N, C-alpha and C positions, 0 to 999 in steps of 0.2 A: 196619535198626538202624544201619548205618554211614553217616556223612556225611563226605565229604572237604571240609574247609573251604576257602573261597576267601579271599583276603587280607583281605577286609572283615569276615569272620566273619558274613556275612549269614545263613547257615543256622542258626547258633546263636542269633542274635538273633530270627529268625523263630520258632524253637522256643520260646524263653523267652516271647515275646509270646503264643503260642498256649496254653501251659500256665498262665501267669500265677500262679506260686507265691506263697505268702504271704511267703516268705523264701528267700534264697539262702545256702547255706553252702559256701564254697570251701575245700576241704581241700588243703593244700600241705605240702611239706617245705621246709627252709631253702634248698635248691637251686632248686626251682621257684618259691619265693617271690621269689628274687632275679632269676632269668633268664627265667621264663615268665609269672609273674603280671602284671608290667607290660604285657606284650603283650596278655594277655587283657583286663585292665581298660581298656587304651587302645582296645579295639575293642568293648567291651560296651555295648550300648544297651538299658538297662532301668531302670525306675523302682522295681523291686523292691528293698527293703532287703537288704543282704548283710553277712555276717560272714566274716572271714578266719580260718581255723583252721590253725595251723602246728604240725607235729610235726617231730622230728628225723629226718634222713635215715638210711636203713639198715635192712636186714633185722632186725637185732638189736632194733629198736624195735617190730617187728610182733608185739606181745604182748598178753595179756589186761590187763596193767596200763595200756598205752596205750589200749586199747579202753575201759576203765573211765573213764579221764580224758576221753575224747571223749564218751561217754554223759553224763557229768556236765556237760560244757560245753554240750551241746545242751539239757540240762535247765535250766541257768542262762539260756540264750538264750530259754527258753520256746518252743522249736521245736515246731510242730504238725505234723500228718500231711499237710498240704498244702504243706509246705516242700520244697525241692529241694536236694540235695547235688551239688556239682560236684567231681569228683575230678580234680585237675590235677597229674599226676605220672606216675611210672613204675609198675612192678608192685606195689611196696609200697603206694603210695597207692591204686591202684585195688582191690587186694585188701582193704586195711584200710577204705577208704571205703565200698566196697560192703557189707562185713560190718556196719559201723556203721549204714549207712542201712537195710539189710534187717532189722535186729533192733530198732532204736529205735522204740518204740511199735508194734511188729509190722510196721514197714516204712514208710519214706518214699521218695519218688522220688529217683533219682540218675542222673547221666550221667557218662560218663568222657571226659576229654580227655587222652589219653596223650601224654606229652612225651618218652618214650624209645622206641627201636626195639623193645625188649622189650615195652613197654606197647602199642605200636601193633599189633604182629604177633601178640601172644599174650595177655598178662595181662589186657588190658581186654576181651577177647572171650570169650564163652562162658558168662558168668554164674556163674563160680566166684568166691566171695569167701572170705576166710579170714585167720586169724592163726596164728602158731606157738605151740607150748606145749612146754616142756621140750626145746627145740631140735628138735622134730619139725615139719617144714614143713607149714603149712596144715592142721594136725590138727583145728582147730576152724573151722567155716565153714558157709556156706549156698550153695545154688544160687539165685541171684537175678539176673535180667538187668537191665542198665542200660536206661533208656528210650531212650537214644541213645549212640552213640560218635562223637564229632567228632574227626577226625584232621587235624592241621595239620602236614604234613611239615617245614615250616621250623623247627619246634622242634628237629629233629635237629641243627641247626647249633649249638645250645647245649651239645651233649653232648661230654664227653671221649671219646677214642677207645675206651677200655676199655668204656665203657657202650654205645657203638655195636656193638662186637664182641660184647658179651654178648647183645644182641638178635638178632644175626646167627645165633647158634647155633640159635635157635628157627626161623628161616627155613630153615636147612639141614635141620632135622628135618622141617619140612612137606614139603620136596621128597622126602626119603627115604621118608616113610611114604605119600605120596599122589600125587606128581607128578614124574616123572622129568625132564620138560622144565624144571620150575622148579629142580630140583637142578642140572641142566646150566647153566642161566642163572646161578645163584649161583656155581658153582665156576669159571665163565669170567671172573669179576671179577679184574682184575689187581691192583687196590689197593682195600682196604676203606675207603670213605669215603661220606659222605651222598649226594654227587652220583651215585656209581656205583650206589647201591641204591634211590634214590627211585622209579624206575619199576618196581621189583620188590615194593614193599611191599604194594600193593593185592592182588596175586595171592596173597601169603602170607596175608593177612587172609581172602581168600575161601576158601582151602583150609581154614583152621580153622573158619570159619563153616559151610561145607558139612558138615563132620564133625559139628559141634555140633548142627546142625539135625536130623540123623538120630538123634541119641542124646543129648538134653540132660542127662539124669541119669547118664550114663556107665555104662550097663548092658552095652554091647557095643562098637561100633566106635569110640566116643569114646576108649576105652582106648588106641587106637593112638597118640594124642597124648602118651602117657606114655613113648614110646620115649626112652631116654637118662635118664629121670628116676628109675628104680628105684634104680640105683646112684648117679646124680647127686645125688639128694636126700639120700641117706645121707652122701655125702662133704660136701655143703654143710652138713648139720647138724653134722658133726664139726668142721669148721672154725669154725662159729659157736660151738659149745660151748667150743672152745679159745680163744675171744676173738680169732680171726683170720678174720673173715668174708670169703668170696670172692663174686664176682658170680655170679648164678644161671646165666648163660650159660656161664661157665667150668666150672661143675659139670656142666651138661648136655653140653658138649662131651666132657668126660671120660667121662660116662655113655654117650654115643653110641659112643665108641671101644670101651669095654668091652662094650657090648651088641651092637655089630656083631661083635666077636670071638666072643661067645656065640652069635650067629646062625650063624656058621660052625661052631662046635663042635657045635651042635645040628643040623648038616647042612641048614640052611635056605638058605644061600647058598654059593657057591664061594669058595675062598681068594682068587681073583683079584678078585671083587666086594668081598669084605671088605677086602682090601688097598687097593683103589682108594678106597673110602669113607673108610677111616682116614687114608690119605695126604692126602686133600682136607680133612678136618676139621683135621688137624695143620698144614696150610698156614696156617690162620688162628689157631689156638689153641696156645700153648706148653703143654708138659706141666706139670702140678701135682705138687708133691712130696707124696706121700701115704705116704711111708715111716714117718711117725710114727704111722700108724693101723694097727691089726692087722686081719686078716681077720675076726676074731671081733667086733670093734667095728662094722665095716661091716655084717656080716651081721645083727647084733642090731638095728641101726637099720632095715635093709631089712625085717626081719620085722614091724616096727611100722608099715610103710607102710599108709596108709589104703586102698589099692587091694586089699590082700590079703584072702583069706577062707579059712576052714577051716585056718588055720595054714600055708598055702602061700604062698611068695613068688611074686607074679604079675609076669611080664615081658611087655612088648610088644617083638617082635623083627622083624627085616627078612627078608622073603621074596625081595625083589628091590628094586632102586632104584625107588621109587614105590609099593611095596606092603609092608604090614606085617601081622603077626598080633597077637593079644592073648590074655591069659589063658594064657600059656605057662609051664609049670612047668619050672624049670631046676635041675639038680643043684648042690649046694654045691660039688662038685668043679669044675664048669665055671665057676662064679662065681669061685672062687679062681684058676683058670687065667687067666681074663680080667684079674683084678686084677694078677696076677704079670706077665702080658704087658704091661700098661700101664706098670708100674713099670720095665720093662726096654726101653722103646722107644728111649730116647736112647743 
C-alpha cells in the first residue's frame, strides 16, 4: 500500500496510468492548495481531466455540513464510480476525503498523499475515515483502505514547527506501544526538525501498518494504537467546543502523560518507567492549561468514546516501553488522579 515517492513522482504517475480513472478529484485545504498543490501539479503526468476541491483548514470543519457540501460538489461534477479522489493534505483531509470517497455512490477509489507528519505516520494509514459530530472526534466514519499511500517527505519542509511536533506525538506513541528501539531513537533527537526525523518516518509507518494488518476492524490488538487517545480525544473535543481548537498531537501528548500515569496507578509499570516516559514526552510538548475543564466534563466525553462497550470506558495502557494492553477498565478515581497529576506538573 505504501509507496515512497521519488522526486519525479514516477510511482504516482505509473499508478495513474495503470488505473486510468475517468476523472481525478484533488481534495485540498487552503494551506495545501498554496504550498503542496503546485508541487503535485508540476509533477503530474496524466491526460485524465481533474478538478480541484478546496475546503477550509482545521478540525472544526470536519463536519457533516462539509461532507454534504462535498457530496453535492461531486454530484455537480457528474462524478462516476470509476473516478479517483486524491487526498492531498494532513489528517483532516485524509479522514474527510476517505469518508467522502468511501460513501459517494457506495464508494469510489481514493489515494492519500499526506503532507503533514501526522498524516504520513498515522492518519493516512489504516483505513479509518471519519468526521466529527457534536464535537465528538470521528464519531461518524467507515473502514475503507486507500488504494495507495504516496509519501513525499519533502512536503514536511512546508510545515510550521507546531504541525511537525503534532505528528511527532504519534511517532512517540508507536514506539511506546510496539517498539522500544524506535522510542529510544526518537527520544535521542536533540532538536525536533524535519531533517532529524526523515529517516525515522518509514519505521513509524511500518509499525502502524503491521498492527493494522493483524486487526483491520479494531477488534483486539489495533486498540493499542489508541494509547493516549481516550483522554486526549476528550480534551481535544472540549477545546474544539470552546472555539479554541488545539492540534491533535498536543492532545495525544497530554493523553499519553495521563495514561502513562494511569498505567503506573494500575500497577502495570514502575514509577521509574512512568517518570521516564513522562519526562521525555514533556521534553517536546509544553503543558496545556485544562484548568477550565471539570473532571465531570472530561469523563462525560470519555464515556461517549466510540471504542467503549457496555458502558465501560476502555483504555489502552503501557505494560512496558514497547508493549501495551487494550480493553483495560480503569476506575474513575484513577482517571481523576491522573488529570490532577497533569495539572500540577509545572
